[in-house]
The first five atom37 places (N, CA, C, CB, O) and aatype in JSON, in Angstrom:
{
  "aatype": [12, 9, 6, 8, 10, 14, 0, 0, 0, 0, 0, 1, 10, 0, 3, 0, 10, 19, 10, 0, 8, 0, 7, 19, 19, 0, 13, 19, 19, 0, 7, 6, 0, 0, 13, 10, 10, 7, 7, 7, 1, 7, 17, 1, 17, 19, 1, 2, 10, 14, 10, 1, 10, 0, 8, 10, 0, 10, 16, 7, 13, 19, 0, 0, 5, 16, 17, 10, 7, 6, 10, 4, 14, 10, 16, 10, 17, 6, 5, 0, 10, 1, 5, 1, 0, 7, 6, 0, 16, 18, 1, 7, 15, 13, 19, 7, 18, 17, 10, 3, 1, 10, 10, 18, 9, 3, 0, 14, 17, 17, 0, 13, 19, 19, 0, 18, 16, 0, 13, 10, 0, 10, 19, 0, 10, 16, 17, 1, 1, 19, 14, 14, 1, 1, 1, 14, 8, 0],
  "atom_mask": [
    [1, 1, 1, 1, 1],
    [1, 1, 1, 1, 1],
    [1, 1, 1, 1, 1],
    [1, 1, 1, 1, 1],
    [1, 1, 1, 1, 1],
    [1, 1, 1, 1, 1],
    [1, 1, 1, 1, 1],
    [1, 1, 1, 1, 1],
    [1, 1, 1, 1, 1],
    [1, 1, 1, 1, 1],
    [1, 1, 1, 1, 1],
    [1, 1, 1, 1, 1],
    [1, 1, 1, 1, 1],
    [1, 1, 1, 1, 1],
    [1, 1, 1, 1, 1],
    [1, 1, 1, 1, 1],
    [1, 1, 1, 1, 1],
    [1, 1, 1, 1, 1],
    [1, 1, 1, 1, 1],
    [1, 1, 1, 1, 1],
    [1, 1, 1, 1, 1],
    [1, 1, 1, 1, 1],
    [1, 1, 1, 0, 1],
    [1, 1, 1, 1, 1],
    [1, 1, 1, 1, 1],
    [1, 1, 1, 1, 1],
    [1, 1, 1, 1, 1],
    [1, 1, 1, 1, 1],
    [1, 1, 1, 1, 1],
    [1, 1, 1, 1, 1],
    [1, 1, 1, 0, 1],
    [1, 1, 1, 1, 1],
    [1, 1, 1, 1, 1],
    [1, 1, 1, 1, 1],
    [1, 1, 1, 1, 1],
    [1, 1, 1, 1, 1],
    [1, 1, 1, 1, 1],
    [1, 1, 1, 0, 1],
    [1, 1, 1, 0, 1],
    [1, 1, 1, 0, 1],
    [1, 1, 1, 1, 1],
    [1, 1, 1, 0, 1],
    [1, 1, 1, 1, 1],
    [1, 1, 1, 1, 1],
    [1, 1, 1, 1, 1],
    [1, 1, 1, 1, 1],
    [1, 1, 1, 1, 1],
    [1, 1, 1, 1, 1],
    [1, 1, 1, 1, 1],
    [1, 1, 1, 1, 1],
    [1, 1, 1, 1, 1],
    [1, 1, 1, 1, 1],
    [1, 1, 1, 1, 1],
    [1, 1, 1, 1, 1],
    [1, 1, 1, 1, 1],
    [1, 1, 1, 1, 1],
    [1, 1, 1, 1, 1],
    [1, 1, 1, 1, 1],
    [1, 1, 1, 1, 1],
    [1, 1, 1, 0, 1],
    [1, 1, 1, 1, 1],
    [1, 1, 1, 1, 1],
    [1, 1, 1, 1, 1],
    [1, 1, 1, 1, 1],
    [1, 1, 1, 1, 1],
    [1, 1, 1, 1, 1],
    [1, 1, 1, 1, 1],
    [1, 1, 1, 1, 1],
    [1, 1, 1, 0, 1],
    [1, 1, 1, 1, 1],
    [1, 1, 1, 1, 1],
    [1, 1, 1, 1, 1],
    [1, 1, 1, 1, 1],
    [1, 1, 1, 1, 1],
    [1, 1, 1, 1, 1],
    [1, 1, 1, 1, 1],
    [1, 1, 1, 1, 1],
    [1, 1, 1, 1, 1],
    [1, 1, 1, 1, 1],
    [1, 1, 1, 1, 1],
    [1, 1, 1, 1, 1],
    [1, 1, 1, 1, 1],
    [1, 1, 1, 1, 1],
    [1, 1, 1, 1, 1],
    [1, 1, 1, 1, 1],
    [1, 1, 1, 0, 1],
    [1, 1, 1, 1, 1],
    [1, 1, 1, 1, 1],
    [1, 1, 1, 1, 1],
    [1, 1, 1, 1, 1],
    [1, 1, 1, 1, 1],
    [1, 1, 1, 0, 1],
    [1, 1, 1, 1, 1],
    [1, 1, 1, 1, 1],
    [1, 1, 1, 1, 1],
    [1, 1, 1, 0, 1],
    [1, 1, 1, 1, 1],
    [1, 1, 1, 1, 1],
    [1, 1, 1, 1, 1],
    [1, 1, 1, 1, 1],
    [1, 1, 1, 1, 1],
    [1, 1, 1, 1, 1],
    [1, 1, 1, 1, 1],
    [1, 1, 1, 1, 1],
    [1, 1, 1, 1, 1],
    [1, 1, 1, 1, 1],
    [1, 1, 1, 1, 1],
    [1, 1, 1, 1, 1],
    [1, 1, 1, 1, 1],
    [1, 1, 1, 1, 1],
    [1, 1, 1, 1, 1],
    [1, 1, 1, 1, 1],
    [1, 1, 1, 1, 1],
    [1, 1, 1, 1, 1],
    [1, 1, 1, 1, 1],
    [1, 1, 1, 1, 1],
    [1, 1, 1, 1, 1],
    [1, 1, 1, 1, 1],
    [1, 1, 1, 1, 1],
    [1, 1, 1, 1, 1],
    [1, 1, 1, 1, 1],
    [1, 1, 1, 1, 1],
    [1, 1, 1, 1, 1],
    [1, 1, 1, 1, 1],
    [1, 1, 1, 1, 1],
    [1, 1, 1, 1, 1],
    [1, 1, 1, 1, 1],
    [1, 1, 1, 1, 1],
    [1, 1, 1, 1, 1],
    [1, 1, 1, 1, 1],
    [1, 1, 1, 1, 1],
    [1, 1, 1, 1, 1],
    [1, 1, 1, 1, 1],
    [1, 1, 1, 1, 1],
    [1, 1, 1, 1, 1],
    [1, 1, 1, 1, 1],
    [1, 1, 1, 1, 1],
    [1, 1, 1, 1, 1]
  ],
  "atom_positions": [
    [[12.71, 49.87, -12.13], [11.63, 49.26, -11.98], [11.17, 47.63, -11.11], [11.43, 49.28, -13.23], [10.05, 47.5, -10.62]],
    [[11.77, 47.01, -11.08], [11.64, 45.58, -10.22], [11.59, 46.37, -9.28], [12.78, 44.3, -10.14], [10.49, 46.68, -9.75]],
    [[11.73, 47.28, -8.04], [11.66, 47.6, -7.01], [10.16, 47.91, -6.41], [12.51, 48.5, -7.03], [9.76, 47.78, -5.25]],
    [[9.41, 48.38, -7.66], [8.41, 48.9, -7.46], [7.47, 47.49, -7.21], [8.1, 49.92, -8.58], [6.49, 47.46, -6.46]],
    [[7.84, 46.67, -7.76], [6.63, 45.28, -8.04], [6.74, 44.49, -6.61], [7.17, 43.93, -9.61], [7.57, 44.44, -5.7]],
    [[5.36, 43.83, -6.91], [4.84, 43.27, -5.6], [5.81, 42.17, -5.51], [3.2, 42.78, -5.55], [6.51, 41.94, -6.5]],
    [[5.96, 41.29, -4.19], [6.78, 40.29, -4.46], [5.9, 39.23, -5.26], [7.42, 39.78, -3.17], [6.52, 38.37, -5.87]],
    [[4.52, 39.23, -5.3], [3.62, 37.61, -5.83], [3.88, 38.24, -7.55], [1.14, 37.33, -5.12], [3.81, 37.52, -8.55]],
    [[4.17, 39.63, -7.58], [4.2, 39.61, -9.56], [5.2, 39.46, -9.3], [3.85, 40.83, -10.82], [5.24, 38.29, -9.67]],
    [[6.09, 39.63, -8.98], [7.66, 39.27, -9.01], [7.65, 38.16, -9.58], [8.46, 39.14, -7.7], [7.8, 37.95, -10.79]],
    [[7.41, 37.12, -8.45], [7.39, 35.46, -8.35], [6.59, 35.09, -9.86], [6.32, 34.77, -6.71], [7.21, 34.24, -10.5]],
    [[5.5, 35.53, -10.44], [5.31, 35.12, -11.66], [6.01, 35.75, -12.62], [4.16, 35.15, -11.93], [6.53, 35.09, -13.52]],
    [[6.1, 36.84, -12.58], [7.15, 37.43, -13.81], [8.31, 36.61, -13.73], [7.68, 39.11, -13.66], [9.26, 36.84, -14.48]],
    [[8.35, 35.73, -12.95], [10.39, 34.94, -12.85], [9.71, 33.75, -13.27], [11.65, 34.7, -10.85], [10.36, 32.99, -13.99]],
    [[8.58, 33.42, -12.96], [8.17, 32.25, -12.99], [8.17, 32.34, -15.39], [6.3, 32.12, -11.69], [8.91, 31.74, -16.17]],
    [[7.42, 33.0, -15.57], [7.04, 33.39, -16.96], [8.27, 33.48, -17.56], [6.22, 34.7, -17.14], [8.13, 33.12, -18.73]],
    [[9.67, 33.85, -17.28], [10.5, 34.34, -17.72], [11.16, 33.06, -17.9], [10.99, 35.4, -17.06], [11.68, 32.69, -18.96]],
    [[11.12, 32.4, -16.84], [11.76, 30.74, -16.94], [11.14, 29.93, -18.33], [11.15, 29.69, -15.34], [11.81, 29.42, -19.23]],
    [[9.86, 29.99, -18.24], [9.18, 29.34, -19.61], [9.58, 29.91, -20.63], [7.74, 29.4, -19.77], [9.74, 29.22, -21.65]],
    [[9.86, 31.29, -20.65], [10.27, 31.75, -22.17], [11.53, 30.98, -22.18], [10.51, 33.54, -22.51], [11.8, 29.94, -22.77]],
    [[12.31, 31.8, -21.31], [13.58, 30.87, -21.52], [13.91, 29.15, -21.84], [14.16, 31.07, -20.37], [15.03, 28.81, -22.23]],
    [[13.04, 28.36, -21.66], [13.09, 27.32, -21.83], [12.83, 26.95, -23.39], [12.36, 26.85, -20.91], [13.45, 26.25, -24.19]],
    [[11.48, 27.81, -23.48], [11.05, 28.37, -25.54], [12.33, 28.74, -26.43], [0.0, 0.0, 0.0], [12.45, 28.55, -27.64]],
    [[13.27, 29.32, -25.54], [14.32, 29.94, -26.39], [15.45, 29.19, -26.55], [14.75, 31.17, -25.91], [16.37, 29.45, -27.32]],
    [[15.38, 27.99, -25.6], [15.99, 26.92, -25.58], [16.02, 25.75, -26.74], [15.58, 26.52, -24.53], [16.83, 25.3, -27.54]],
    [[14.21, 25.44, -26.22], [13.59, 24.63, -26.93], [13.9, 25.24, -28.87], [11.91, 24.67, -26.19], [14.21, 24.44, -29.75]],
    [[13.72, 26.54, -29.09], [13.82, 27.36, -30.16], [15.47, 26.89, -30.77], [13.57, 29.08, -29.63], [15.74, 26.77, -31.97]],
    [[16.26, 26.71, -29.85], [17.45, 26.7, -30.91], [17.62, 25.26, -30.86], [18.94, 27.62, -30.53], [18.03, 24.91, -31.97]],
    [[17.44, 23.82, -29.76], [17.61, 23.0, -30.1], [16.9, 22.45, -31.08], [17.72, 22.6, -29.36], [17.32, 22.09, -32.19]],
    [[15.65, 22.39, -30.58], [14.63, 21.49, -31.67], [15.09, 22.0, -33.09], [12.73, 21.83, -31.47], [15.41, 21.24, -34.0]],
    [[15.1, 23.51, -33.2], [15.15, 24.03, -34.53], [16.31, 23.35, -35.46], [0.0, 0.0, 0.0], [16.09, 23.22, -36.66]],
    [[17.56, 22.9, -34.89], [18.97, 22.78, -35.32], [18.6, 21.21, -35.72], [20.35, 23.13, -34.03], [19.13, 20.82, -36.76]],
    [[17.62, 20.14, -34.9], [17.1, 18.8, -34.91], [16.88, 18.93, -36.55], [15.64, 18.46, -33.81], [17.47, 18.5, -37.54]],
    [[15.56, 19.85, -36.3], [14.51, 19.94, -37.61], [14.8, 20.65, -39.03], [13.29, 20.7, -37.15], [14.13, 20.8, -40.05]],
    [[16.5, 21.14, -38.53], [16.71, 21.32, -39.64], [17.66, 20.33, -40.68], [17.06, 22.45, -39.48], [17.83, 20.16, -41.89]],
    [[18.1, 19.87, -39.55], [19.2, 18.61, -40.14], [18.23, 17.31, -40.84], [20.28, 17.82, -38.55], [18.45, 16.72, -41.9]],
    [[17.35, 17.13, -40.08], [16.23, 16.38, -40.5], [15.52, 16.45, -41.9], [15.35, 16.66, -39.63], [15.7, 15.77, -42.91]],
    [[14.55, 17.62, -41.6], [14.14, 18.27, -42.64], [14.77, 18.33, -44.05], [0.0, 0.0, 0.0], [14.28, 18.18, -45.17]],
    [[16.13, 18.64, -43.6], [16.93, 19.25, -45.05], [17.28, 17.73, -45.92], [0.0, 0.0, 0.0], [17.58, 17.67, -47.11]],
    [[17.17, 16.75, -45.1], [17.1, 15.56, -46.16], [16.2, 14.87, -46.21], [0.0, 0.0, 0.0], [16.33, 13.74, -46.67]],
    [[14.74, 15.4, -45.65], [13.42, 14.55, -46.23], [12.98, 15.85, -46.85], [12.16, 13.7, -45.01], [11.79, 15.99, -46.58]],
    [[13.33, 16.63, -47.41], [12.83, 17.29, -47.93], [11.66, 18.36, -47.61], [0.0, 0.0, 0.0], [10.61, 18.32, -48.25]],
    [[11.86, 19.19, -46.71], [10.67, 19.92, -45.71], [11.03, 21.24, -46.28], [10.82, 19.81, -43.76], [11.96, 21.87, -45.78]],
    [[10.54, 21.6, -47.03], [10.63, 23.18, -47.78], [10.98, 24.54, -46.5], [8.7, 23.57, -48.64], [11.8, 25.45, -46.64]],
    [[10.04, 24.28, -45.23], [10.06, 25.22, -44.18], [11.41, 25.54, -43.75], [9.29, 24.77, -43.08], [11.78, 26.7, -43.6]],
    [[12.51, 24.08, -43.47], [14.0, 24.71, -42.88], [14.4, 25.15, -43.82], [15.14, 23.87, -42.28], [15.61, 24.96, -43.72]],
    [[14.23, 25.61, -44.68], [15.47, 26.01, -45.81], [14.67, 28.02, -45.55], [15.23, 24.81, -48.24], [15.31, 28.94, -46.07]],
    [[13.63, 28.28, -44.92], [13.09, 29.9, -44.89], [14.13, 30.52, -44.02], [11.41, 30.19, -44.17], [14.68, 30.23, -42.96]],
    [[14.21, 31.74, -45.1], [15.8, 32.0, -44.65], [15.39, 33.13, -43.17], [17.0, 33.01, -46.32], [16.02, 32.92, -42.13]],
    [[14.67, 33.9, -43.18], [14.04, 34.5, -41.74], [14.28, 33.85, -40.88], [12.71, 34.68, -41.54], [15.03, 34.38, -40.07]],
    [[13.84, 32.47, -40.56], [13.76, 31.25, -39.32], [15.19, 31.24, -39.53], [12.77, 29.53, -39.53], [15.58, 31.61, -38.43]],
    [[16.15, 31.07, -40.18], [17.41, 30.6, -40.23], [18.36, 31.77, -39.63], [17.75, 30.16, -41.72], [18.97, 31.72, -38.56]],
    [[18.36, 32.57, -40.32], [18.63, 34.04, -39.75], [18.85, 34.42, -38.14], [17.4, 34.86, -40.18], [19.81, 34.79, -37.47]],
    [[17.38, 34.13, -37.86], [16.67, 34.32, -36.02], [17.62, 32.87, -35.92], [14.2, 34.15, -35.51], [18.82, 33.14, -35.79]],
    [[17.39, 31.71, -35.95], [18.16, 30.83, -35.44], [19.28, 31.09, -34.68], [18.46, 30.19, -36.26], [19.53, 30.95, -33.48]],
    [[20.34, 31.77, -36.26], [21.72, 31.63, -36.52], [21.91, 32.89, -35.03], [22.32, 32.11, -38.5], [22.38, 32.64, -33.92]],
    [[21.41, 34.09, -35.51], [21.6, 35.12, -34.86], [21.4, 34.61, -33.28], [20.68, 36.22, -35.42], [22.28, 34.95, -32.48]],
    [[20.51, 33.98, -32.9], [20.3, 33.87, -31.4], [21.66, 32.57, -30.84], [18.35, 33.25, -31.09], [21.98, 32.67, -29.66]],
    [[22.18, 31.78, -31.43], [23.08, 30.64, -31.22], [24.18, 31.35, -31.37], [22.98, 29.4, -32.12], [25.07, 31.04, -30.58]],
    [[24.48, 32.44, -32.33], [25.68, 33.35, -32.27], [25.62, 34.3, -30.72], [0.0, 0.0, 0.0], [26.75, 34.38, -30.24]],
    [[24.59, 35.0, -29.88], [24.83, 35.77, -29.45], [24.8, 34.8, -27.89], [24.03, 36.94, -29.92], [25.36, 35.15, -26.85]],
    [[24.01, 33.57, -28.09], [24.08, 32.44, -26.63], [26.18, 32.14, -26.69], [22.69, 30.19, -27.14], [26.78, 32.27, -25.63]],
    [[26.85, 31.82, -27.76], [27.92, 31.61, -27.82], [29.03, 32.86, -27.71], [27.91, 30.93, -28.83], [30.15, 32.65, -27.26]],
    [[28.59, 34.24, -28.18], [29.17, 35.11, -27.83], [29.44, 35.7, -26.34], [28.72, 35.72, -28.49], [30.3, 36.47, -25.92]],
    [[28.13, 34.88, -25.6], [27.65, 35.68, -24.54], [28.93, 34.53, -22.94], [25.23, 35.53, -24.53], [29.27, 34.89, -21.8]],
    [[29.12, 33.73, -23.42], [29.52, 32.82, -23.11], [31.56, 32.97, -23.62], [28.4, 31.73, -23.79], [32.2, 32.35, -22.77]],
    [[32.41, 33.55, -24.58], [33.54, 33.62, -24.51], [33.9, 34.64, -24.43], [34.02, 33.14, -25.18], [35.05, 34.99, -24.73]],
    [[32.65, 35.69, -23.84], [32.8, 37.16, -23.07], [32.51, 36.88, -21.14], [31.25, 38.45, -23.89], [32.65, 37.63, -20.18]],
    [[32.2, 35.84, -21.23], [31.68, 35.28, -19.49], [30.81, 35.94, -19.12], [0.0, 0.0, 0.0], [30.85, 36.19, -17.91]],
    [[29.9, 36.39, -19.72], [28.72, 36.95, -19.54], [27.09, 36.05, -19.4], [28.8, 37.83, -20.64], [26.55, 35.32, -20.23]],
    [[26.61, 36.5, -17.95], [25.48, 35.35, -18.1], [24.1, 35.92, -19.01], [24.94, 34.86, -16.41], [23.75, 37.1, -18.98]],
    [[23.35, 34.8, -19.84], [22.26, 35.36, -20.69], [21.08, 36.17, -19.68], [21.54, 34.02, -21.59], [20.49, 35.74, -18.69]],
    [[21.0, 37.73, -20.48], [20.27, 38.64, -19.72], [18.68, 37.59, -19.33], [20.04, 40.27, -20.78], [18.24, 37.85, -18.21]],
    [[18.13, 36.87, -19.85], [17.5, 36.12, -19.4], [17.21, 35.29, -17.8], [17.78, 35.61, -20.2], [16.16, 34.89, -17.31]],
    [[18.4, 35.26, -17.37], [18.72, 34.26, -16.67], [19.29, 35.36, -15.24], [19.88, 33.14, -17.58], [19.25, 35.11, -14.03]],
    [[19.73, 36.44, -15.85], [19.71, 38.18, -15.09], [18.82, 38.51, -14.93], [20.16, 39.38, -15.64], [18.69, 38.79, -13.74]],
    [[17.69, 38.76, -15.67], [16.36, 38.72, -15.04], [15.69, 38.29, -13.99], [15.82, 38.37, -15.56], [15.17, 38.69, -12.95]],
    [[15.94, 37.05, -14.82], [14.92, 35.88, -13.35], [15.59, 36.29, -12.42], [14.97, 33.87, -13.24], [14.84, 36.71, -11.53]],
    [[16.9, 36.39, -12.11], [17.13, 36.26, -10.54], [16.87, 37.28, -10.13], [18.36, 35.93, -9.99], [16.94, 37.19, -8.9]],
    [[16.46, 38.82, -10.58], [16.84, 39.77, -9.86], [14.6, 39.46, -9.75], [18.08, 41.43, -10.69], [13.88, 40.05, -8.94]],
    [[14.27, 38.76, -10.48], [12.82, 38.93, -9.76], [12.61, 38.52, -9.11], [11.87, 38.79, -10.07], [11.65, 38.9, -8.43]],
    [[13.41, 37.28, -8.75], [13.26, 36.09, -7.43], [13.62, 36.9, -6.43], [14.3, 34.6, -7.41], [13.06, 36.84, -5.33]],
    [[14.74, 37.88, -6.72], [15.19, 38.13, -5.09], [13.72, 39.41, -4.77], [17.4, 39.06, -4.89], [13.1, 39.76, -3.76]],
    [[13.68, 39.73, -6.03], [12.64, 40.97, -5.29], [11.68, 39.82, -4.87], [11.78, 42.45, -6.47], [11.26, 39.8, -3.71]],
    [[11.41, 39.1, -5.55], [9.98, 38.19, -5.07], [10.71, 37.65, -3.47], [9.47, 36.41, -6.5], [10.27, 36.67, -2.88]],
    [[11.89, 38.51, -2.93], [12.17, 37.27, -1.51], [12.61, 35.88, -1.94], [0.0, 0.0, 0.0], [13.37, 35.4, -1.1]],
    [[12.41, 35.17, -2.85], [12.86, 33.87, -3.13], [14.24, 33.64, -3.52], [12.11, 33.38, -4.07], [14.73, 34.45, -4.29]],
    [[15.21, 32.3, -2.95], [16.53, 32.39, -3.3], [16.25, 31.94, -4.51], [17.58, 31.7, -2.52], [15.2, 31.33, -4.74]],
    [[17.22, 32.19, -5.47], [17.48, 32.02, -7.2], [17.51, 30.82, -7.26], [18.82, 32.58, -7.96], [18.23, 30.21, -6.46]],
    [[16.88, 30.24, -8.04], [16.96, 29.15, -9.35], [15.68, 28.76, -7.58], [19.11, 27.85, -10.22], [16.44, 28.31, -6.72]],
    [[14.85, 28.8, -7.25], [13.97, 28.08, -6.35], [13.07, 29.19, -6.21], [14.61, 27.48, -4.96], [13.19, 30.41, -6.04]],
    [[11.84, 28.12, -6.39], [10.39, 29.58, -6.34], [9.5, 28.56, -5.86], [0.0, 0.0, 0.0], [9.57, 27.9, -4.82]],
    [[8.44, 28.54, -7.04], [7.34, 27.79, -7.7], [7.27, 26.72, -8.17], [6.95, 28.23, -8.47], [8.32, 26.43, -8.75]],
    [[6.37, 25.81, -8.23], [6.72, 24.44, -8.61], [7.32, 24.11, -10.01], [5.54, 23.69, -8.49], [8.09, 23.2, -10.32]],
    [[6.6, 25.39, -11.02], [6.59, 25.46, -12.5], [8.44, 25.78, -12.69], [5.31, 26.93, -13.17], [9.3, 25.18, -13.34]],
    [[8.5, 27.13, -11.66], [10.13, 27.6, -11.91], [11.22, 26.29, -11.08], [0.0, 0.0, 0.0], [12.08, 25.5, -11.47]],
    [[10.78, 26.55, -10.14], [12.01, 24.7, -9.81], [12.05, 24.08, -11.27], [10.99, 22.93, -8.44], [12.91, 24.24, -12.14]],
    [[11.2, 23.53, -11.3], [11.45, 22.33, -12.69], [12.03, 22.99, -13.64], [10.06, 21.62, -13.47], [13.06, 22.42, -14.02]],
    [[11.81, 23.9, -14.16], [12.01, 24.34, -15.12], [13.45, 24.71, -15.06], [11.13, 25.2, -15.38], [14.3, 24.24, -15.82]],
    [[13.66, 25.44, -14.25], [15.54, 25.62, -13.96], [16.38, 24.44, -13.63], [15.93, 26.58, -12.61], [17.59, 24.46, -13.84]],
    [[15.74, 23.35, -13.08], [16.44, 21.89, -12.8], [16.85, 21.68, -14.56], [15.08, 20.4, -11.94], [17.91, 21.11, -14.79]],
    [[16.28, 21.98, -15.34], [16.32, 21.52, -16.73], [17.15, 22.33, -17.57], [15.01, 21.49, -17.31], [17.85, 21.82, -18.45]],
    [[17.11, 23.81, -17.31], [18.22, 24.65, -18.05], [19.13, 24.78, -17.04], [17.81, 26.1, -18.65], [20.24, 24.44, -17.44]],
    [[19.12, 25.06, -16.11], [20.95, 25.42, -15.66], [21.63, 23.95, -14.8], [21.05, 27.16, -14.14], [21.48, 23.53, -13.66]],
    [[22.21, 23.59, -15.66], [23.35, 22.81, -15.21], [24.8, 23.4, -15.34], [23.3, 21.58, -15.93], [25.52, 24.01, -16.13]],
    [[24.77, 22.78, -13.93], [26.29, 22.65, -12.75], [27.62, 22.31, -13.54], [26.14, 21.14, -11.45], [28.09, 21.21, -13.24]],
    [[28.17, 22.87, -14.28], [29.33, 22.76, -15.0], [30.28, 23.79, -15.1], [29.05, 22.46, -16.11], [29.78, 24.82, -15.57]],
    [[31.7, 23.9, -14.76], [32.96, 24.45, -14.8], [32.21, 25.84, -16.08], [34.46, 23.05, -15.39], [31.18, 25.69, -16.74]],
    [[32.75, 26.56, -16.08], [32.22, 27.77, -17.46], [33.09, 27.12, -18.89], [32.98, 29.96, -17.06], [32.78, 27.62, -19.96]],
    [[33.87, 26.32, -18.9], [34.69, 26.33, -20.06], [33.79, 25.51, -20.49], [36.19, 25.95, -20.1], [33.44, 25.71, -21.66]],
    [[33.09, 24.3, -19.72], [32.36, 23.26, -20.62], [31.35, 23.91, -21.43], [31.67, 22.15, -19.8], [30.86, 23.47, -22.47]],
    [[30.97, 25.45, -20.6], [29.6, 25.68, -21.54], [30.19, 26.66, -22.98], [28.15, 26.77, -20.44], [29.58, 26.82, -24.03]],
    [[31.72, 27.28, -22.55], [31.8, 27.49, -23.54], [32.38, 26.21, -24.79], [32.42, 28.58, -23.29], [31.77, 26.02, -25.84]],
    [[33.21, 25.72, -24.54], [33.22, 24.63, -25.75], [31.55, 24.28, -26.32], [34.02, 23.02, -25.07], [31.29, 24.22, -27.53]],
    [[30.48, 24.07, -25.17], [29.28, 22.85, -25.9], [28.81, 24.23, -27.21], [27.34, 22.13, -24.31], [28.74, 23.98, -28.41]],
    [[28.55, 25.6, -26.61], [28.32, 26.56, -27.27], [28.68, 26.71, -28.3], [28.52, 27.31, -26.87], [28.07, 26.67, -29.37]],
    [[29.49, 26.85, -28.12], [30.81, 27.03, -29.77], [30.5, 25.81, -30.76], [33.01, 26.73, -29.27], [30.16, 26.03, -31.92]],
    [[30.64, 24.41, -30.21], [30.99, 23.42, -30.89], [28.86, 23.1, -31.38], [32.18, 22.09, -29.72], [28.48, 22.29, -32.23]],
    [[27.95, 23.98, -30.54], [27.08, 23.89, -31.17], [27.19, 24.86, -32.37], [26.1, 23.96, -30.39], [26.8, 24.45, -33.46]],
    [[27.61, 25.94, -32.28], [27.7, 27.0, -33.06], [27.82, 26.59, -34.36], [28.67, 27.82, -32.71], [26.95, 26.57, -35.24]],
    [[29.26, 26.16, -34.44], [29.73, 25.6, -35.6], [28.67, 24.38, -36.41], [31.12, 25.0, -35.15], [28.4, 24.21, -37.6]],
    [[28.29, 23.76, -35.32], [27.16, 22.66, -35.9], [26.06, 23.58, -36.76], [26.25, 21.74, -34.44], [25.54, 23.14, -37.78]],
    [[25.77, 24.93, -36.22], [24.5, 25.28, -36.91], [25.45, 25.74, -38.08], [23.32, 26.47, -36.14], [24.77, 26.19, -39.0]],
    [[26.42, 25.77, -38.26], [27.7, 26.87, -39.46], [27.25, 25.92, -40.56], [30.05, 26.87, -39.13], [26.54, 26.08, -41.55]],
    [[28.02, 24.7, -39.97], [27.55, 23.7, -40.76], [26.31, 23.19, -41.26], [27.9, 22.96, -40.35], [26.43, 22.39, -42.19]],
    [[25.3, 23.42, -40.94], [24.16, 22.75, -41.4], [23.63, 23.93, -42.13], [23.19, 22.09, -40.27], [22.82, 23.72, -43.04]],
    [[23.96, 25.01, -41.88], [23.32, 25.86, -43.06], [24.67, 25.06, -44.47], [23.47, 28.24, -42.59], [24.09, 24.59, -45.45]],
    [[25.92, 24.98, -44.5], [25.97, 24.27, -46.27], [25.25, 23.28, -46.13], [27.47, 23.67, -47.02], [24.33, 23.24, -46.94]],
    [[25.32, 22.32, -45.31], [24.39, 21.16, -45.86], [22.78, 21.59, -46.26], [24.33, 19.96, -44.64], [22.46, 21.58, -47.45]],
    [[21.86, 21.95, -45.31], [20.78, 22.3, -45.87], [21.15, 24.1, -45.85], [19.37, 21.63, -45.0], [21.32, 24.72, -44.8]],
    [[21.2, 24.54, -46.86], [21.26, 26.4, -46.87], [20.03, 27.05, -46.88], [21.97, 27.09, -48.21], [19.1, 26.8, -47.65]],
    [[20.06, 27.55, -46.36], [18.23, 28.55, -46.8], [18.3, 29.46, -47.97], [17.6, 29.89, -45.39], [19.27, 29.96, -48.54]],
    [[16.7, 29.56, -48.22], [16.54, 30.34, -49.35], [15.57, 31.11, -48.86], [16.24, 29.69, -50.62], [14.72, 30.98, -47.99]],
    [[16.1, 32.48, -50.12], [14.96, 33.48, -49.89], [13.7, 33.57, -50.4], [15.3, 34.51, -50.16], [13.08, 34.63, -50.3]],
    [[13.12, 32.41, -51.06], [11.88, 32.18, -50.93], [11.67, 30.42, -51.63], [11.06, 33.52, -51.72], [12.38, 29.73, -52.36]],
    [[10.45, 30.24, -51.04], [10.5, 28.41, -51.0], [10.41, 28.33, -52.28], [9.21, 27.37, -50.18], [9.94, 29.06, -53.15]],
    [[11.05, 27.13, -52.27], [11.12, 26.21, -53.62], [9.74, 26.05, -54.3], [11.66, 24.67, -53.28], [8.9, 25.88, -53.42]],
    [[9.43, 26.05, -54.97], [7.53, 25.82, -55.76], [8.15, 24.03, -56.62], [6.82, 27.91, -57.81], [7.36, 23.36, -57.29]]
  ]
}
């Protein structure tokens, strides 16, 4: 399906995908910080079970991908769109370029496995320290 996209549309979709990818990263990182901080401050929303399940599932998915040696599907789709647009991978428009620089760190694969596994362990520990609830506490 990507091969039928005009190059300009593929470039715009790649930029949008990088923006969505940045949002996912922000949800995982900022969400964990909010759960830890908010649990001690009595913020009820940080105990929301569906929110916490989505956060745990996403974090687990990312960690599992690194254990399997796989790239994130969002990264693969963005690269395919950039290639369709005739752009170099991780290069392109201003927005795409700077979001890519923030998202993609040049490090050996094992460093990502360690970092994502440690983050997953932190998320699991947060479940014990700030347990989610099915219904908000009144």
